[in-house]
C-alpha positions in Angstrom: 66.1 124.1 202.3 63.6 121.5 203.3 59.9 121.8 202.2 58.9 122.0 205.8 61.2 125.0 206.5 60.0 126.8 203.4 56.4 126.3 204.5 57.2 127.6 208.0 58.9 130.7 206.6 56.0 131.4 204.2 53.6 131.3 207.1 55.8 133.6 209.1 56.1 136.1 206.2 52.4 136.1 205.6 51.6 136.7 209.3 54.2 139.5 209.6 53.1 141.2 206.4 49.5 141.2 207.5 50.5 142.5 210.9 52.6 145.3 209.6 49.8 146.6 207.5 47.9 147.2 210.7 50.9 148.5 212.7 52.4 151.9 213.1 59.4 154.0 209.1 61.8 155.5 208.0 62.0 159.1 208.9 59.2 161.3 207.5 61.5 163.9 206.1 61.4 166.3 203.1 64.4 165.0 201.2 64.0 167.4 198.3 64.6 170.4 200.7 67.2 168.7 203.0 69.4 167.6 200.1 68.9 170.4 197.7 68.8 173.6 199.8 70.5 175.4 202.6 69.0 177.7 205.3 69.0 181.2 203.8 71.4 183.7 205.5 72.5 181.2 208.1 74.3 178.3 206.4 78.1 178.2 206.3 80.0 178.9 203.2 81.6 175.5 203.5 80.4 172.8 205.9 82.5 169.6 205.8 80.4 166.5 206.6 80.2 162.8 205.9 79.8 159.3 207.4 81.4 155.9 207.6 79.6 152.5 207.6 81.6 149.3 208.5 79.8 146.0 208.5 80.0 142.2 208.7 77.6 139.9 206.8 77.2 136.2 206.5 75.0 134.2 204.1 73.7 130.7 205.0 72.6 129.7 201.5 73.4 126.2 200.1 75.4 125.5 197.0 73.7 123.8 194.1 74.1 120.1 193.4 77.4 120.7 191.7 78.8 122.7 194.6 78.5 126.1 192.9 76.9 129.4 193.9 74.9 132.2 192.3 75.2 135.8 193.4 72.2 135.9 195.8 74.1 133.4 197.9 77.3 135.5 198.1 78.1 138.8 199.9 78.3 141.9 197.6 79.8 143.8 196.1 82.7 141.5 195.4 80.6 138.3 195.3 83.6 136.1 196.3 82.6 134.8 199.7 79.6 133.9 201.9 81.1 135.8 204.9 83.0 139.1 204.9 83.9 142.3 206.8 83.6 145.4 204.7 83.7 149.2 204.8 80.7 149.5 202.6 80.4 153.3 202.7 82.9 156.1 203.4 81.7 159.4 202.1 83.0 162.9 202.7 81.6 166.1 201.2 81.2 169.8 201.6 78.0 171.9 201.2 77.0 175.5 201.8 76.0 178.8 200.3 77.5 181.9 198.7 76.6 183.9 201.8 77.2 186.9 202.3 77.6 187.4 198.5 74.3 185.6 197.6 72.7 183.2 200.1 70.2 182.1 197.5 72.9 180.0 195.7 73.7 176.6 197.3 76.1 173.9 196.4 76.5 170.2 197.4 79.6 168.0 196.8 80.0 164.4 198.0 82.5 161.6 197.1 82.4 157.8 197.9 85.5 156.0 199.1 83.8 152.8 200.4 83.6 149.4 198.8 80.2 149.0 197.3 78.3 148.8 194.0 79.5 152.3 193.1 83.2 151.7 193.4 83.8 147.9 193.1 82.8 147.5 189.4 85.8 148.8 187.5 88.0 148.8 190.7 87.4 152.5 191.3 89.3 153.9 194.3 86.7 156.7 194.7 83.8 158.2 192.8 81.9 161.4 192.8 78.3 160.8 193.9 77.0 164.4 194.1 78.0 167.7 192.6 75.2 170.2 192.3 74.2 173.8 192.4 70.8 175.1 193.5 69.4 178.5 192.6 66.6 179.7 195.0 65.8 183.0 193.2 62.4 182.1 191.7 59.5 181.7 194.2 57.9 178.3 193.8 60.5 177.1 191.3 63.9 176.4 192.8 66.4 175.1 190.1 69.0 172.4 190.8 71.6 171.4 188.2 74.4 168.9 188.2 74.8 165.4 189.6 72.4 164.5 192.5 69.6 162.1 193.6 66.7 162.1 191.2 63.2 162.5 192.8 61.8 159.0 193.2 61.1 156.1 195.5 61.6 156.6 199.2 64.4 154.1 199.9 66.4 155.7 197.1 65.7 159.3 197.7 66.3 159.3 201.5 69.7 159.8 203.0 71.4 156.4 203.3 73.1 157.2 206.6 69.8 157.3 208.4 68.4 154.2 206.6 67.1 151.8 209.3 68.3 148.6 207.5 71.5 147.2 206.1 70.3 146.1 202.7 67.6 147.5 200.4 64.2 145.9 200.0 63.6 143.5 197.1 61.8 145.9 194.8 64.3 148.7 195.4 67.3 146.4 194.7 65.7 144.6 191.8 64.0 147.5 189.9 65.4 150.8 191.1 69.1 150.3 191.9 70.1 150.4 188.3 72.8 148.2 186.7 74.1 149.4 183.4 74.7 146.8 180.6 78.0 146.4 179.0 78.8 148.2 175.7 78.7 145.0 173.7 77.2 141.5 174.3 78.6 139.7 177.4 77.7 136.2 178.2 76.2 135.4 181.6 78.4 133.9 184.2 77.4 130.4 185.3 77.3 129.4 189.0 80.7 129.4 190.5 82.4 127.5 193.4 83.2 129.5 196.6 86.8 129.8 195.8 87.5 133.5 196.5 87.1 134.6 192.9 84.8 137.6 192.3 81.9 136.8 189.9 80.2 140.2 189.3 79.2 140.5 185.7 78.9 144.3 185.5 82.0 146.5 185.0 80.0 149.8 185.4 79.0 151.1 188.8 75.3 151.1 189.9 73.3 154.2 189.3 72.9 154.9 193.1 69.5 156.6 192.5 71.3 159.5 190.8 71.5 161.3 187.5 73.1 164.3 185.8 70.5 166.9 184.8 68.3 169.8 185.7 65.5 169.8 188.3 62.8 172.3 189.2 61.3 171.8 192.6 59.8 173.5 195.7 57.7 173.0 198.8 54.6 174.9 199.9 53.3 175.2 203.4 49.6 174.9 203.6 47.0 175.3 206.4 46.7 172.8 209.2 50.5 171.9 209.1 50.3 170.3 205.7 53.2 170.7 203.3 53.1 170.0 199.5 56.3 169.3 197.5 56.9 168.7 193.8 59.8 168.0 191.6 60.3 167.7 187.8 63.7 166.7 186.4 65.3 165.8 183.1 68.6 163.9 183.0 71.0 161.9 181.0 69.7 158.6 182.3 73.2 157.3 182.9 73.6 157.2 186.7 76.8 158.6 188.1 78.3 158.8 184.6 78.5 162.3 183.0 77.9 161.3 179.4 74.7 160.6 177.5 75.4 157.5 175.5 72.2 157.2 173.6 71.3 160.9 173.1 68.0 160.5 174.9 66.9 161.9 178.3 65.1 160.5 181.3 62.2 162.4 182.7 61.2 162.3 186.4 58.1 163.6 188.3 57.5 163.6 192.0 54.6 164.8 194.2 54.3 164.5 198.0 51.9 165.8 200.7 52.8 165.7 204.3 51.2 166.6 207.6 54.0 167.7 209.9 53.7 166.7 213.5 56.9 168.3 214.7 60.7 168.2 214.8 63.1 169.0 211.9 65.7 167.5 209.6 65.9 163.8 208.7 64.1 162.7 211.8 61.1 165.0 211.5 57.8 163.5 212.5 54.8 163.4 210.2 52.5 161.6 207.9 53.5 161.7 204.2 51.9 160.4 201.0 53.9 160.4 197.8 53.9 159.4 194.1 56.6 159.3 191.5 57.5 158.2 188.0 60.5 158.0 185.7 60.7 157.3 182.0 63.7 156.7 179.8 65.4 154.5 177.2 68.5 152.3 177.3 70.6 150.6 174.6 71.5 146.9 174.9 73.4 144.5 172.8 71.6 141.2 173.6 72.6 139.1 170.6 75.5 136.7 170.7 76.5 137.1 167.0 79.9 138.7 167.2 78.4 141.9 165.9 77.9 145.2 167.8 74.2 145.7 167.1 72.6 147.3 170.2 68.8 147.9 170.3 66.8 150.5 172.2 64.4 149.6 175.0 62.2 151.6 177.3 63.0 151.7 181.0 60.0 153.0 182.9 59.3 153.0 186.7 56.6 154.4 188.9 55.4 154.0 192.5 53.2 155.3 195.3 53.6 155.1 199.0 53.0 156.5 202.5 55.2 157.1 205.6 54.3 157.7 209.2 56.6 158.6 212.1 55.4 159.6 215.5 57.4 158.1 218.2 57.4 155.4 219.5 56.0 154.1 216.2 56.9 154.4 212.5 55.6 152.8 209.3 56.3 152.9 205.6 54.6 151.1 202.7 55.4 151.5 199.0 54.4 149.9 195.7 56.8 149.8 192.7 55.9 149.0 189.0 58.6 148.3 186.5 58.8 147.9 182.7 61.9 147.2 180.7 65.6 146.7 181.5 65.0 144.5 184.5 68.3 143.0 185.6 68.2 139.5 187.1 71.5 139.3 189.0 75.0 140.6 189.1 76.1 137.6 187.0 73.7 138.6 184.2 75.2 141.5 182.3 73.0 140.6 179.3 69.8 140.9 181.5 68.9 137.4 180.6 67.3 134.7 182.8 66.9 131.3 181.3 65.2 131.7 177.9 63.6 135.1 178.8 65.2 138.5 178.7 64.5 141.3 181.1 65.1 144.0 178.4 61.3 144.3 177.6 59.9 142.5 180.7 57.6 143.7 183.3 57.7 143.4 187.1 56.2 144.8 190.3 56.8 144.7 194.0 56.1 146.2 197.3 57.4 146.5 200.8 56.0 147.4 204.2 58.2 148.2 207.1 57.7 149.4 210.7 59.6 150.1 213.8 59.1 150.7 217.5 61.4 153.1 219.6 61.5 151.5 223.0 60.7 154.4 225.4 63.4 155.6 227.8 66.1 153.4 226.0 68.5 153.8 223.1 66.9 150.8 221.3 64.6 150.6 218.3 63.3 147.3 216.8 62.4 147.0 213.1 60.5 144.7 210.8 60.3 144.7 207.0 58.6 142.4 204.5 59.3 142.9 200.8 58.5 141.0 197.6 59.4 141.5 193.9 58.0 139.6 190.9 60.3 139.8 187.9 59.6 138.8 184.2 55.9 139.0 185.0 53.7 136.5 183.1 56.6 134.9 181.3 57.9 131.3 181.5 60.8 132.3 183.7 58.8 134.5 186.0 60.3 134.5 189.5 59.4 135.9 192.9 61.9 137.2 195.4 60.7 137.5 199.0 62.5 138.6 202.2 61.6 139.3 205.8 64.0 141.3 207.9 64.1 141.2 211.7 66.2 144.2 212.9 67.3 146.3 215.8 69.3 149.6 216.1 71.1 150.8 219.2 71.9 154.5 219.2 75.0 155.4 221.1 74.2 159.0 220.3 72.4 161.0 217.6 75.2 160.3 215.1 76.5 156.8 216.0 74.5 153.6 216.0 74.8 149.9 215.4 72.3 148.0 213.3 71.7 144.2 213.5 69.6 142.5 210.8 68.5 138.9 210.3 67.0 138.3 206.9 64.9 135.4 205.9 64.7 134.9 202.1 62.8 132.8 199.6 63.6 133.0 195.9 61.5 131.0 193.5 60.9 130.5 189.7 57.2 130.1 190.1 56.6 128.0 186.9 59.1 125.3 187.9 59.0 122.6 190.5 61.5 122.1 193.3 65.1 121.8 192.0 63.8 122.1 188.5 65.2 124.6 186.0 66.2 127.9 187.7 65.1 126.4 191.1 68.2 124.2 191.0 70.0 127.3 192.2 67.2 129.4 193.7 66.0 126.7 196.1 69.2 127.0 198.0 68.9 130.7 198.8 68.6 131.0 202.6 69.0 133.4 205.5 71.5 136.2 205.9 72.7 138.1 209.0 74.5 141.4 209.2 75.9 143.9 211.7 76.7 147.5 210.7 78.2 150.4 212.6 77.4 153.9 211.4 79.2 157.1 212.4 78.2 160.5 211.0 80.4 163.5 211.2 
C-alpha cells in the first residue's frame, strides 16, 4: 500500500471516528434474560429454532516481498485463499420449559454445523455451543448451569444472528474471541504462498465467548422505565470444552443499567450502560526445548460501554482492556510475535459503531471504527485499525443480506515501513464481504 493511500485512509478513519462519537447500534437488548430464561407459563416445552449464514468474502491484501501471506491477508477459518464462499454458521437448537410440570425450569440447547473458528480447527463436523438449565425459583437470583455464553462484552454476549456486521471489531477479535494454546510447544508458521494450503496454527476451536460453569443473575425493574441487571459466574475457563485442564476457575462479573424506550426481544429500543470483567489463568508451553514444561499465566479482561437504539438511529461504544494470553494471529500457536510473547503482555482497544434505518424502506446503513493495541509498551507493539462501511437489506424480520467494505491498517509502531514485522503488515489492505442470514 502506498504512503499516500495510507495517509488518506488514516484521515478518513479519524474523521469517521470523531463523527461517530457525536452521532446516534446494535440492538439494546437484555441478553441475560433473552438467552437464559423463558416466559413463565407460556413458553413451549420444546421450541426448535436456528439460523443459517452463507457468505462470500474477498481480501485485497498484497503478498510480502517473497510472495507469501500472513493470516490477516487470507479468509478464515481455513486461511487458504484470499477469496471464498462459505457457510460460516448453521446452528440448530431447541429451548423451552418444564411447563406444566414446572415452568420455572428452563433449558437451552444449540449445536453448530457451519464452517468457522468453532468447527474448522480439528476438522469437527459439528460442535455443541450451548447446553444449559436455568432455575428461576429464587427471587432476585436465577441460577444457570451448563455450557452457555458468559456475561461479558456486548459483541460477544449478543446473539450473533442479529449482529449488524460480518466480522467482529478489532478488540473483540484480538482480545476476547479466545484461542487456546496447544498442549505442548508448537513453532509459529511463517508466511505462506497462496497455494490452497490451510495455515491455521491452532487445532482447538475458539472459545466462542462461552464457558462451562454456574451463573447467578437477574434483572430488576426500577422507576422511570429503568432496568438493572447483574450476573456473577464461575467456570472452567476452557471455552466449549468440558474439561478443566489446569484445575483453576475463571470468574465473571457483569452489571448493566438500561432505560427502556419500548419494544421487546433482541430489537428492543433503549439506552444501556454496562461494565464487565473476567479473571482466570491459562497454562502455556512457550519454550522450544523438547521438554513439556508449561507455565501458568493470568488472563484478565474488563470493559465498559454504552448502547443506544431509538429508530432511526443507533449507536454503540465500548472500551476493552486486556492482560495476559494475547494471541497475535492464527499462525502463532505459541502466542509469540517477533521477540515478544503475548503470554504476559498487555493491550487495549475500543470501537464505536452506529447505524441509520432509512425511514419507509427496508435498508439500514452502518459504520464502525475499531482499534486494538497489542503488546502494549513493548518492542513489538502493534496497532490494528479497521473502518467498516456497511449496509443491511431486510427482506423480512428474519431474513436479510449484509454488505461490508472494510478498510484496514495493521502496523508495528516501533518499526519503519517494510521493516521488521511491517514487511508483512504493510501489505494488509481492504476486505469486502456479502452475507445472507435466515432465521427459523
